[in-house]
N, C-alpha and C positions, 0 to 999 in steps of 0.2 A: 436084865437090861432092855433096855427101850429097842424098839428097832428107827429105822429112818423112813423117812418116806421112799416108795420106792418109786416116784414119777413124782415132776415139778409140774403134771401139771392140774390145775383143779377145776372145778365147775363153779367155786363160789370165792369170794375173797374171805369169807367166811372160812372156810375149808382153810384156805392156804396159810390164815392167819393163825389159826388152833393148833395147824402143825408146825410150824413156824414159833408160836410162842409155849410150846408144850415139850419142844423138843432141845430148846436153849435151857440154857443153864447163869442164873437161877429162871426157874418156870414163869411166866405170865401169860394173858388171855389181855387184849383191848377190851376196857369197859365199853363202848359202844356196843359192842355184841350183847350188852346183857337186855336192850331196850327192844325185846320184839314184844309181842302184846300183852304177855304176861309182866315185862318186867316195866312196860309202861304206866302198868295198873298200881305197882306195888312202888313207881317212884310218885307217883300223883299222891298215894299214903303217907307216903316215905315226906314228902312238903307239907302236910297237913297234921303230921307229928308235933305235939307241942315242945322237943326235942330239938328241930328240927328248925334256928331261929331263925337262918340265911329265910325261907318265905316273907314271912313275916314283917322281918326288918324292911325287906326290899319294896312290898305292898304298902307296907307303911311312908317310906319316902314317895311310893309315884302316889298316892292317895295326898300327902301333905302340900307335896310339891307341882302337885299335874298341873297348871295354871303355866310357870313358872316353865317346865321343861317344855309344854305344848307352843310355848311360846320361842322357843329355843328350835324346834322344831320346823316353824314355818317355814315359808318364802314366798315369796310375790308370785311366784310358778307355781305355788306348790310344792309336793315333794312325794317322791315313795317313800314309803316305811317297810324296811327289809330285817325280819326280825329271824336271826338266826338261832335253828335252838327252841322254836316257838313251846313245844311240849302244849298243855293243854288252854293256854294263855288266861290265865287267871288274874294274872298281874298286868296283863299288858290292857285287858278289857278296860280296866280302868281308864288308860289313857285313853282306848280309840272310843269309848262312849263320848268323852271330852270333846276329843276332836270332832265326832260327828256329830254333837249334841251346839258344838259353835261354829261348825258349817267352812271346817278346814277343806282346803282343794288336797287330797292324800290318795296315794293306795295303799293296799296295806298286803307286802307279798312274805307270807310265814315261809321258814325254812326248817323243814326238820327229818332227820332221817326215818321217820316213821310216817310213812303214808298213812297208819292205823289213828294216829293221834291228828294230824295235818284234818281227816276226815272229820273225825269227831268235833274239832277246832272249828270248821266252815261251818258244820252244822248246827253248833251251837251259836255260831254270830249270825247265821240267819233268821235264828228267832230271838236273840238278844239284843242285836246291835246289826236292823237287818243294814240301815245306813252304808252300811263297811263296804267298800271295794275290795273285794279279795282274792288274790290270785296266790295257790299253795303251789310250791315247790318241794318234792321232796329229793332231797340228798343229802352227804356230807357237806361239811361245812367248806371245806378244799374245794370241791367239784361246783361248790356254788359259787363260789372267789371268784370262780374264772368266770361267772358268766357277768359278776356284778358291776363291770365295766361300760355293759351292754345300755345300761338305764343311764345314760349321761343326757337328757334332755331336758332334764331341770334337775332338782334338789335329791340326791339320794342320805335317808335316814339309817345308816345301819344300825342295828338294835342287838345288843346281846344281855339280855339278863340270866340271871341265877348263878354268878357270879364261874359261869361254864367254861370260861378260860382258866380256871384254877382245875382242870383234868388234864391239862399243858405243863410239862418243865420248864421253865423259864426260857429257856434255847430255845422251842418248839413252840413256847407261847411270842415272840420277838417275831418268827416266820409268819407267825399265824397272824399277827399285826402287823406285820411287813405287806404279805399280801390283800388285807386289808387297805392298806394304806395307799399301794399301785393302782385299787383300784376307785379308790376315791381322788376328784376335782376339788376343783377349788373353795364351791358352796358347799362339798358335801360334808356332813358330822357321823361321827361315831360314839353311841352313846352305851356303853357299859357297865356290868354291874361284876364288884371286886370285894369278896368278901376278906375283912380284916382281922391282921391278929388282935387277938383276945385270952381272955382267961383260959389255958390251954385246956382244962379241965369241961368249960361250957362246949370247945370242941369235939374234944372226944365223946361227948355227951350224946352230940349233934348223929354222928356217925356208927356210933355203936350204942342203940339206944333196946331199951329194957323190953319190947314189943317184941322182940325179933324182926321186926320188918327189914332192916336194913341187910340179918345175915340172909334173910330169903330173898332179897334183893342180890347180895352179891353170888349167889348160889345158883342164882335163874343162869349163869353162865353155864355151869354142870347139865342143868336142868337141858339148858335150848341143844345142850350139846348131845345129849342121851335122847332127845327126841328128832333131830335133825343129822345128825352124824351116827346115830346108830351106836354111842357110847353105852357102857354100861356105869357109871358114878353112883357111887351111892350116897347119896348126900349129907346121911348124916355120921360119916367116914372121914367127916371137912369140916373144922371149926374155924369159925367167921371170925378173924382180927383186925384189929383199927391201930393206929398209934399217928402221935402226932409228935413234930419236934417243933417245938418254939424258937428255936433258931433257925431253922430255916422256913415255918412255915408252911411243913409239907403234912399232911394227914395221907394214910397210907393203908386201904385196906389189902388184905390178905385171904386167902384162903388156904388153911393150915391142915395136911397129913395128921389125922391120929395115931397113925401105923402105919407100918409098911404095906406096899399094899399094890395092885397091879392094875390098870384099867384097861380094857379094850376099846377103840376108837375102830369099828368093822367098817366104817366109809373110807376113814384115810388108811385103813391096813397098818394100822399102827396100834402098839404096845408099850404103853408109860409106866413107868415104874416112878414110884413114889418109897422114897426113904419116913419114917417116922418119923412128922414135927417137920419135912419141908413144904415149903410154901409153892403159893400160886397168887402171885403179884397181880391183882385186878384192877386198881383206882390208886389215882392221888387226888387231893383235893389244897390246891394249894394256898394258903393266907396271905395276906398284904400289906402292905399300908403305903402311906403318901410317897417316902423316896424309891420305895419296890415301883410304884406304877410309873413314878417320873421315868425314873429309868427305863423302863421295857420301853413308856411311848418313845423317848430320844432313842434307841437303839432301833425303834421299826420306822423314825422318820417319821413321829405324830409329834402335838403338842396338847398339853393338859390345857382347857380354854376355861371347865367349869367343874363343880362336883355339885353331889347331893346330897348326904347322910343322913341317918335316922337318929336321933334324941343322943343316944349314947356311943356312937363313931363305933357300931361294930360292924356297919356294912356301907360301903359308899356306890354311886353309882357316879362314874366321871364322863365328861364330853373331851373328846378329841376331833382336832384338825389336823392336816397338812400340814407341819412344819413348814416356814416360809410366805403363808396364805394369811 
């Protein structure tokens, strides 16, 4: 039998969330904790896989519509480009090069949960696009959104690439969009990527690659608990499993225990019991169509005012503004 935490006081949010997730039924872990230094590198490998179509689709949109997108960003007083979940900036650099080359008046404020990723991005931009005025901000989306309203002297362009909103179920996605909406003024805009519904096999292939990179990425949660929480997970005793429901548009990732086993997490004073084939839910990736995006926007007080698509409508970047403006 599993034990329960002996105290409700935890040194970090990671400790608290792990204790809560692994003593729940069904078990779960929050995907944001995959992204330590190793997880960041694995995700960059995932983005470069041929099966992971999202990167090339969105990159193609930014390359094909660079001037039109930049024009939608612009304002007489200039603008602040605030990117949530900036990552390595591979796609964003397409826009930044154009904006700098055309002498747009803007500041770039990349936000990411990983300070390591932000440091690498800042160093890369100093070499590749030295004209970019950059101010990095480490933190979660929700903490950052509390500060967004402080940027009110000129237009804010809030950018979320990579269909990162897909990591949230619709209810949470609406809350996220509402928080953005509340931080937006009349001139501000949100530029956000949404992966579209498509052939279910194409989606499954993107999250269950034959190279084992996505498996290693999800299992990095177990590795991180071993390293930071003195756990004794045997990663070989867990199977990575991906599902996709074409009705709801939800792709879900699981780690499945191959046998009945007991795992100790010494730092949390926990013994976690797993039945054979019991799951840990680790991640979702939601897929969308125009109707769903329109509904999410309306529920959050936003209006869709523009969109850009790849040639096969696999992926779209939408422009949103506050309703009523």
